[in-house]
C-alpha positions, -999 to +999 in steps of 0.1 A: +179-089-241+152-070-257+135-062-223+167-046-209+169-020-236+140-013-235+142-006-194+172+014-206+157+035-231+130+045-200+158+057-182+172+077-209+133+094-217+128+101-177+162+124-177+149+148-202+117+152-180+113+179-150+132+165-118+107+152-092+112+155-049+095+132-028+075+154-018+063+154-054+060+115-058+041+112-032+016+139-043+010+122-071+010+086-058-019+100-033-037+115-063-028+084-086-025+055-071-050+027-079-050+012-045-052+042-025-082+056-045-099+022-046-100+030-006-113+060-013-143+043-035-149+025-007-155+047+016-180+061-008-197+025-013-198+019+029-214+057+029-239+050+007-247+014+021-253+036+055-278+059+040-298+029+021-299+012+060-317+038+078-346+039+046-377+020+051-392-005+025-413+013-003-449+009+000-468-013-020-495-007-041-522-036-047-553-035-073-570-070-071-610-079-090-632-103-071-664-122-082-659-115-121-685-136-139-664-167-154-683-162-186-685-125-187-657-115-175-647-078-169-649-055-143-682-041-145-698-073-127-672-071-101-660-061-072-625-042-076-602-033-048-573-009-048-551-004-017-518+005-004-498-017+021-464-005+043-437-032+066-430-008+099-401-019+108-398-027+144-387+004+162-349+000+172-341-019+137-336+010+113-311+031+139-290+007+144-292-002+106-281+032+101-257+031+130-236-003+117-235+018+080-218+042+097-194+027+115-183+000+083-181+038+071-154+046+099-138+013+096-132+016+056-119+057+069-089+038+085-084+016+064-075+038+031-059+060+062-040+029+067-029+020+032-017+056+028+005+051+050+017+019+033+017+037+002+037+068+016+066+044+027+066+022+000+069+051-023+095+066-001+115+036-002+111+033-039+122+069-043+158+062-022+159+031-038+164+049-072+185+080-060+207+049-039+215+026-076+219+062-092+244+065-073+257+033-073+261+033-111+281+064-112+305+038-090+306+011-115+309+030-146+337+048-131+353+015-124+350+002-156+364+027-169+391+027-145+397-010-147+397-008-193+423+016-186+444-002-163+441-036-188+452-011-217+478+003-194+487-040-186+489-047-224+514-020-226+531-035-206+533-073-214+542-059-257+573-034-239+585-070-224+579-051-186+552-073-171+537-107-174+510-123-194+491-131-161+492-092-155+474-086-185+448-120-183+441-103-147+439-066-160+415-079-184+397-101-161+388-072-138+375-049-167+353-079-178+338-080-147+333-043-143+317-038-174+291-066-160+288-045-128+282-017-149+257-033-167+241-047-141+237-015-125+218+000-148+199-028-155+188-026-116+182+011-122+161+009-150+141-015-130+137+007-096+124+038-118+102+012-133+084+003-099+086+039-085+066+050-117+040+022-109+034+034-068+032+064-088+000+051-109+020+058-139+040+024-152+036+035-187+047+068-186+084+083-183+096+088-145+113+122-146+147+128-129+146+128-093+160+156-069+170+147-033+199+130-012+198+100+014+198+108+045+231+098+063+223+106+100+185+100+113+178+103+152+167+071+165+136+080+179+132+083+216+098+071+221+069+058+197+039+074+218+010+055+230-006+033+203-041+042+202-037+070+174-024+046+148-056+038+119-044-001+122-058+000+160-086+027+149-094+001+119-100-027+147-118-005+171-141+005+149-149-032+136-153-036+174-183-014+178-196-022+147-194-060+162-214-050+193-239-032+174-245-063+150-253-081+187-278-058+197-293-055+161-296-097+155-315-096+193-340-078+178-344-097+146-369-120+159-390-089+166-415-089+138-420-060+114-455-052+110-472-047+076-506-025+076-524-013+047-560-004+039-577-007+006-610+005-010-632-009-033-660-008-051-688-034-062-704-023-091-730-044-094-742-034-059-734-001-069-713-003-029-683+015-018-661-012+006-633-004+027-605-029+044-583-029+067-554-055+074-526-059+097-500-090+094-471-101+115-447-128+110-446-156+138-412-158+145-419-196+151-391-212+138-370-180+127-360-162+158-325-150+142-309-183+165-281-185+131-276-144+131-278-137+166-247-168+170-226-156+142-229-115+152-215-130+190-182-146+169-176-120+149-170-101+178-147-123+194-132-122+158-129-082+162-116-085+198-087-109+192-081-092+156-076-062+177-054-080+197-033-089+173-034-059+156-018-041+188+005-069+195+019-070+156+023-028+159+047-033+188+062-054+171+071-040+136+081-007+159+105-024+178+118-042+144+122-009+128+137+010+154+168-020+157+170-019+115+173+023+121+198+017+146+223-012+133+223+005+100+230+038+116+262+023+134+274+007+101+270+040+081+288+060+110+315+033+106+320+039+073+315+070+071+339+073+098+365+044+092+360+021+064+357+051+033+385+071+047+414+039+053+404+027+014+404+058+002+438+066+018+451+028+012+442+040-026+466+067-024+493+056-009+496+025-036+487+048-066+515+069-049+538+038-043+528+023-080+540+055-099+573+051-075+577+014-087+572+005-049+540-021-055+530-041-086+505-040-111+479-062-096+482-044-059+468-012-079+439-033-094+435-052-056+437-015-043+410-003-065+383-028-062+384-028-024+381+008-025+351+004-050+333-022-029+340-003+002+319+023-015+291+001-028+285-017+002+287+019+021+258+027-004+238-006+006+237+005+043+227+041+036+201+030+016+190+004+045+189+039+068+164+052+049+146+022+042+140+013+074+135+049+085+105+046+059+092+013+074+093+032+108+074+060+100+049+036+082+040+019+118+044+054+139+016+059+159+020+095+150+016+111+110+046+106+090+067+140+083+073+146+047 
């Protein structure tokens, strides 16, 4: 119960804040949503790894003393050396490491674009859900007021002897049910507003009022266009290119990196200067990069199959979203053209007949309930149409239009 009153208080506080449009909500989400911000941070991290991958290892400063007398330790009677060594990567390794890093950055960029698409869908859906629940809350509140007035009228009729007790009981049951539905509608609205605030990255701040409307007619897309521009497929393609570079890099793994060094020494006892040059390289006898090459080939196969799966999923999701839009549009049109006008006309006739004594009290209650249920069902289908369109835009190959 405390949670319910807390959610309701959010709605009351939000009513005093400036109204937000869908475009403004999307702007806030792009700026403050933590998941999207994390996706952009991954791009910067990948860019940093790409820079680091191109760098050679640092040279090493080497200092040593040889032939130092054990009974008189010190540098004055030893051979002292100072030198520098540098590991030189095999030609092509660092270039490929940098290219792999660049490709990984591109993968992160497309993943961030895909995350933004999903965020636009989620924010849009949450925005439309709040609009629909606001209308449903108004309908249930009106139904509660009407049901209560009918219950009062029924009690008066029973007291006057013009109706039986069953009429009063039926009216009171209807009033109680309408009150429960109104309470549930307020709770659902408060939860929907809280969800939208979370998508905006502001779960602890009042959301504010929303301004906008659910679209009753949305043209069904004729063509989905080519699949290539979609961020999900671009990310998969970048993964394939990265895997191909990893294979090339794995083939270079057994080719050794050379370490070269030069040292200057001083034999203090003999008062002589010395020079030393050193070249070392590992012998690929045991570790010839077999495991890395096998891993790279497997990763390439994974990237290829995931790319194929992504294309299949995209095609499937687009078809499902289009089917949802078509079905929802058909339902919305049916309610607007036939069901709602009939329900309204039926209510008008029953009210007139009740006042003229042609219909009973329970007929009026049933007709009022039917009209309210038709209005609520229409709002459900209207929300479904707009949610289906938001889902379609998330999977569409072209960028969503806001």
